[in-house]
C-alpha angles and dihedrals in degrees: 000000000000089000089054091051091051093049092049092051091048091053090045091050091049091050091046090055093046091055093043093049088045093051092049093051092046089052088049095051096041095048091046091047097044095048091044088054091060106269115136111263094246094048095044094048097047090051092048090048092051093049093047089048093054091048092046095049093046092049095044092049098040102037112015096042097024101245101269097124128103109247090218088063105029101044094056091046091048090052092048090046093049091049090048088051091049090053094044091050090050094050090045091052093048091052093044091056104032100039103027100027093229120180118246090254093053092043092051093047091048097048091043092058094039093048093046093048089049091048092050093050094046090047092050101045103031118010099043098016107170092234092050114120116276125233 
């Protein structure tokens, strides 16, 4: 049984990473495309982020965590968890540069891994927790 749980967790982690990487690429392409098409950078980036957020939430809920969670409960939790991860990433970036004099490349790599790990943990234990009410 323990081996089955580990196998399930590994598959979920892989799915989570695929969705996260896909959402990041979608955000990149959309923000570049919208700004290149003439939208102001702030507006283009916000629109791109909102669209990537919707796609990521839908894919995480439906594919990674198998779509058994009530939107009324999961969506607000997903929003809060992503805001928390954004603040965490910002604080970690600040510490990496100001305290440890990390280069932008090292800082970006570190906060990407840390924010992704935090997002996975929050999604697993709170947002899409297995005992959370089904639709």
